[in-house]
C-alpha positions as CSV (number, residue, x, y, z in Angstrom):
1,M,3.2,-32.4,33.8
2,V,0.8,-32.7,30.9
3,K,-2.2,-32.3,33.2
4,R,-0.6,-29.1,34.7
5,K,-0.2,-27.7,31.2
6,R,-3.7,-28.5,30.3
7,I,-4.9,-26.7,33.4
8,K,-2.9,-23.6,32.5
9,T,-4.3,-23.7,29.0
10,N,-7.9,-23.9,30.2
11,L,-7.3,-21.0,32.6
12,G,-5.8,-19.0,29.7
13,A,-8.8,-19.7,27.6
14,S,-11.2,-18.7,30.3
15,K,-9.4,-15.4,30.9
16,A,-9.3,-14.6,27.1
17,I,-13.0,-15.4,26.7
18,C,-14.0,-13.3,29.6
19,V,-12.1,-10.3,28.4
20,C,-13.7,-10.6,24.9
21,A,-17.2,-11.1,26.3
22,V,-16.9,-8.0,28.5
23,L,-15.7,-5.9,25.6
24,L,-18.4,-7.2,23.3
25,C,-21.2,-6.5,25.8
26,G,-19.9,-3.0,26.3
27,V,-19.9,-2.3,22.6
28,I,-23.4,-3.8,21.9
29,V,-25.1,-2.2,25.0
30,T,-23.9,1.3,24.1
31,P,-26.6,3.0,22.0
32,H,-25.5,3.8,18.5
33,R,-27.1,7.2,18.5
34,A,-25.2,8.2,21.6
35,L,-22.0,7.1,20.0
36,H,-22.7,9.1,16.8
37,A,-23.6,12.2,18.9
38,Q,-20.4,11.9,20.9
39,Q,-18.3,11.5,17.8
40,A,-19.9,14.5,16.2
41,S,-19.1,16.7,19.3
42,D,-15.6,15.4,19.6
43,L,-14.6,15.8,15.9
44,P,-13.7,19.1,14.3
45,S,-15.7,20.3,11.4
46,K,-15.6,17.9,8.5
47,P,-13.3,19.0,5.7
48,E,-14.2,18.1,2.1
49,P,-12.1,15.2,0.8
50,A,-9.9,15.8,-2.2
51,A,-11.4,14.6,-5.4
52,G,-8.5,12.4,-6.2
53,L,-8.9,10.5,-2.9
54,L,-12.6,9.5,-3.4
55,E,-11.9,6.6,-5.7
56,D,-8.9,5.3,-3.6
57,S,-10.9,5.5,-0.4
58,R,-13.2,2.7,-1.7
59,L,-10.3,0.2,-1.4
60,Q,-8.4,1.4,1.7
61,P,-9.4,3.5,4.8
62,M,-6.8,6.2,4.3
63,A,-4.8,5.3,7.4
64,N,-2.9,8.6,7.3
65,S,-6.1,10.7,7.7
66,R,-6.7,12.4,11.1
67,N,-10.4,12.5,10.6
68,S,-12.3,9.3,9.9
69,S,-15.3,11.3,8.5
70,T,-13.3,11.9,5.3
71,V,-14.0,8.2,4.4
72,P,-17.6,8.2,3.4
73,A,-19.9,5.3,4.0
74,Q,-20.4,3.2,0.9
75,R,-21.5,-0.2,-0.3
76,L,-18.5,-2.2,-1.5
77,T,-18.9,-4.2,-4.7
78,F,-17.8,-7.8,-4.7
79,S,-14.8,-7.1,-6.8
80,E,-13.7,-4.4,-4.4
81,R,-14.0,-6.8,-1.5
82,V,-11.9,-9.3,-3.4
83,K,-9.2,-6.7,-3.8
84,I,-9.3,-5.8,-0.1
85,Y,-9.1,-9.5,0.7
86,E,-6.1,-10.0,-1.5
87,H,-4.4,-6.9,-0.2
88,S,-4.8,-8.1,3.4
89,F,-2.2,-10.7,2.9
90,L,0.3,-8.1,1.9
91,K,0.0,-6.3,5.2
92,P,2.8,-6.8,7.9
93,E,0.3,-8.3,10.4
94,S,-0.4,-11.2,8.1
95,L,3.1,-12.5,8.9
96,I,4.0,-10.8,12.2
97,G,0.9,-12.1,14.0
98,P,1.6,-15.8,13.2
99,A,5.4,-15.2,13.9
100,L,4.7,-13.7,17.3
101,G,2.1,-16.4,18.1
102,A,4.6,-19.1,17.2
103,G,7.2,-17.5,19.4
104,I,4.9,-17.5,22.4
105,G,3.9,-21.1,21.8
106,Q,7.6,-22.0,21.5
107,W,8.3,-20.3,24.8
108,R,5.3,-21.9,26.6
109,D,6.1,-25.3,24.8
110,I,2.5,-25.5,23.6
111,P,1.6,-28.0,22.2
112,P,4.4,-30.1,23.7
113,E,4.1,-32.7,20.9
114,W,5.7,-30.2,18.5
115,G,8.8,-29.9,20.5
116,Q,11.4,-27.1,20.3
117,G,14.0,-26.0,17.8
118,A,13.4,-24.9,14.2
119,D,11.0,-27.7,13.4
120,G,8.8,-26.9,16.4
121,Y,8.7,-23.2,15.6
122,G,8.0,-24.0,11.9
123,R,5.0,-26.1,12.8
124,R,3.6,-23.4,15.2
125,F,4.1,-20.7,12.6
126,A,2.4,-22.8,9.9
127,S,-0.5,-23.5,12.2
128,G,-0.9,-19.8,13.0
129,F,-0.6,-18.7,9.4
130,G,-3.1,-21.4,8.3
131,R,-5.6,-20.1,10.9
132,S,-5.0,-16.5,9.6
133,V,-5.8,-17.5,6.1
134,I,-9.0,-19.4,7.1
135,A,-10.1,-16.5,9.4
136,R,-9.7,-14.0,6.6
137,T,-11.4,-16.2,4.0
138,I,-14.5,-16.8,6.2
139,A,-14.6,-13.2,7.3
140,F,-14.6,-12.2,3.6
141,G,-17.6,-14.4,2.9
142,V,-19.6,-13.3,5.9
143,A,-18.9,-9.6,5.2
144,A,-19.9,-10.0,1.6
145,A,-23.2,-11.6,2.7
146,D,-24.2,-9.1,5.4
147,G,-22.7,-5.9,3.8
148,E,-20.4,-4.9,6.6
149,D,-17.2,-3.0,6.3
150,S,-14.8,-4.2,9.0
151,R,-11.8,-2.1,7.8
152,F,-10.2,0.0,10.5
153,V,-10.5,3.8,10.1
154,P,-8.5,6.1,12.4
155,S,-10.7,8.1,14.9
156,G,-9.4,11.6,14.2
157,E,-10.0,12.3,17.9
158,T,-7.7,13.7,20.5
159,G,-6.7,12.1,23.8
160,I,-5.2,8.8,24.5
161,W,-8.3,7.2,26.1
162,R,-10.7,8.4,23.4
163,R,-8.4,7.0,20.6
164,T,-7.7,3.8,22.5
165,R,-11.5,3.3,23.1
166,H,-12.1,3.8,19.4
167,A,-9.5,1.2,18.4
168,I,-11.0,-1.3,20.8
169,T,-14.5,-0.7,19.7
170,A,-13.5,-1.0,16.0
171,T,-12.5,-4.6,16.7
172,F,-16.1,-5.6,17.7
173,V,-18.1,-3.2,15.5
174,S,-18.2,-2.8,11.7
175,R,-19.5,0.1,9.6
176,T,-22.6,-0.3,7.4
177,P,-23.1,1.2,3.9
178,G,-25.6,3.7,5.4
179,G,-23.1,5.1,7.8
180,G,-24.3,3.2,10.9
181,S,-22.6,0.4,12.8
182,M,-23.2,-3.3,13.5
183,P,-21.5,-6.1,15.4
184,A,-18.5,-7.4,13.5
185,F,-20.0,-10.7,12.7
186,S,-17.4,-11.4,10.0
187,R,-14.5,-11.0,12.4
188,F,-16.2,-13.2,15.1
189,A,-17.0,-15.9,12.6
190,G,-13.6,-15.9,11.1
191,A,-11.6,-16.0,14.4
192,Y,-13.7,-18.7,16.1
193,S,-14.2,-20.8,12.9
194,A,-10.5,-20.9,12.3
195,G,-9.9,-21.8,16.0
196,F,-12.2,-24.9,15.6
197,I,-11.0,-25.9,12.2
198,A,-7.4,-25.9,13.5
199,N,-8.4,-28.8,15.7
200,A,-8.0,-30.9,12.5
201,W,-4.2,-30.6,12.6
202,E,-3.5,-29.7,16.2
203,P,-2.2,-32.6,18.4
204,R,-4.3,-34.3,21.0
205,S,-3.2,-32.0,23.8
206,A,-4.4,-28.9,22.0
207,N,-7.6,-29.9,20.0
208,S,-10.3,-29.6,22.6
209,T,-13.2,-27.1,22.5
210,G,-11.5,-25.0,25.1
211,D,-8.4,-24.8,23.0
212,A,-10.4,-23.8,20.0
213,L,-12.2,-21.0,22.0
214,E,-8.8,-19.8,23.3
215,R,-7.4,-19.6,19.8
216,G,-10.4,-17.6,18.6
217,S,-10.3,-15.2,21.6
218,T,-6.6,-14.7,21.2
219,A,-7.1,-13.8,17.6
220,L,-9.7,-11.1,18.6
221,L,-7.4,-9.7,21.3
222,S,-4.6,-9.7,18.7
223,S,-6.9,-7.6,16.4
224,V,-7.4,-5.1,19.3
225,G,-3.6,-4.7,19.6
226,W,-3.2,-4.1,15.9
227,H,-6.0,-1.5,15.8
228,V,-4.4,0.4,18.7
229,F,-1.1,0.3,16.8
230,Q,-2.8,1.6,13.6
231,E,-4.5,4.4,15.6
232,F,-1.3,5.7,17.1
233,W,1.2,4.8,14.4
234,P,1.0,8.1,12.5
235,D,2.0,9.9,15.8
236,I,4.8,7.4,16.4
237,R,6.1,7.7,12.9
238,T,6.1,11.6,13.2
239,A,8.0,11.4,16.5
240,L,10.6,9.1,15.0
241,H,10.9,11.3,12.0
242,H,11.6,14.4,14.1
243,Q,14.3,12.6,16.0
244,H,16.4,12.1,12.8
């Protein structure tokens, strides 16, 4: 039984890693100039941002905006990065992500050493939340070092595919102070470092290299889901508001 679960775990890791690798290759191979040209043709003329929003845009990407060009490229100061880092723990995904992950682990009975019931769920949630804290902390340090801005900014585009593509790409690409783009090294480093560090407290059945890679890849795929949700949430919220 244990051997069969290990085989399923390794297969899951391979699938997750393959998906992330394909997405990453597509993002890196696509020429940056072509991306910028396409965005310029797709977006409507850029409106001037309100003066009162300029200062606030340095700390958050104006999620309610329908045009990402209203958030100018900028070099974040260290204190601003600290505030963004602190604020990230107040967002719903900081708790919802580990809670969902713990529920899936409970359902799959992985790792089996942690058992079922409230105690088993609590251990799985604590492990997921710990990985989240580690990933965010490492990502904060890497982003401060290389100057990237990995915050998600809505596309402002129209069409389900274009907006979904933007949300997926934003998981693997960060903005630069000059308005360009670069691989999201901070997100990769945070996700996979947390996956390997978690081997220190995971039981023997879940502390192999494959398990660590699976945890890192799952974290990246989770980020894709959150970015898609953030992209379409304003429309969902408007639709719900009109129903009441």
